Phi, psi and omega in degrees: 000137181285131182274136177289142183302326185291342179293319179295319180295320180295320180295317179295321179296323179294319178298318180296321180294320180295319182292326181286336181271359181290132181297146181279140178265165176303327179294324178295324181295333181282340181275098181255123179281128181290144176302157183299322181295327183289340181287343180258104181280137179295131181248340183268125175270191177295146181299144179295137180295142178288143177294149180292144175197163173224180179246154180236125176247123183242130174248131180249128182235156170220094185291138178056055177301128181295151182304326182298326180281345180258002185247155177293132181275004180150205183240155176279178177295342178272358182084007178269153181295138171286148180289145174294165181300318180219158174232079186292154173281176179294342177252020174070022170289141186244116175281169176058046174247138178280130179235131178237125176251112182300133179087358179287138181278179176141155178250140181274129175261197179269131175279141180234131178229139180238140173264119179214131180053044178061026177226151178258133182219137358286172181285335178225135177224148181242132178173164179270349176215161184236132173242122182244130173228166185234141174258008182280157180268010178217156178300151180221170182227135175230161181235129179254119184233138177279119187249330187200173171255139180298332180286346179209079186287345181286341186253120173276125187264159168263095191285145173279351178276116182293148175298144183244122175273127185242124177270122179261125175286186181290174183307143180101357178236157181219158178232137180246155179214136175278143183245143177287144179298148176062023183253150174242123184247148174249127177252115187241161176214169183291127176054043177211163180277150185280165164251147181246134182239127183249119179263061180202167178288107183212173178220168183232134180294146181277183182302341177268358181086018185239147173223143179245122179252121187261157171056054176267133180299149178300151179131185179267129183232134173285143180232133179231143176235144182217121173262111185295158175294130179192164181058034181062024177244146179287168178291155174227155188226164171201153181210152177191195177210156179229153173252117184264132178244142182305127176076011184238167178252122176262132183242144182213138174245129180244141179251121181290138177226161179298000000 
């Protein structure tokens, strides 16, 4: 005989009712179910304290910049004006200066330089590798040369790294190059000003001539500034030091000299 479905349900309900009416034994009383929250043991302790650090703000100046350094030195191969060596602010702040704070942390990303209108932009790039692309409608050629060490920018070296000639295809294509650590490279082209690439922890001054380096460990740190040779002008340098205090801002002004 076929059993009606409701019979099975009734039987199960009856079993449940019988089991629930069964008297509890002393052993049952000892079995205490822990609350749901208690089953999750805390695993996270207090957050680790952040290491002490402060920030460093560096302003780079060149007082009374001569007119030759503020003027275009000629034209590019495209017939466009070459950029002057510097574009000082009204208070002689100098943009596009390389600044190195010894002991400053940071990770190096990829430096990117673009060729457009027979000029390389930006004028300074920081990175452990270089990506070059062109916005020109015809192939172009640039040369990458190792010029100095970031640890001693005053000395131009005779590098064992041979200069590399790089053929740039038309717009929409790029060429990459790996850079040696602590190296400063010059990227040049015909009848144009170079771009400089620094494969070290460094920063570049903004249009006001200032750079902010964050999360520097407390202590005394040497600071160096370097304006690369460009616009038919020689390189200029500056050096100083700052004392960094945890949670504070250390400020320094450097004056560029030959």
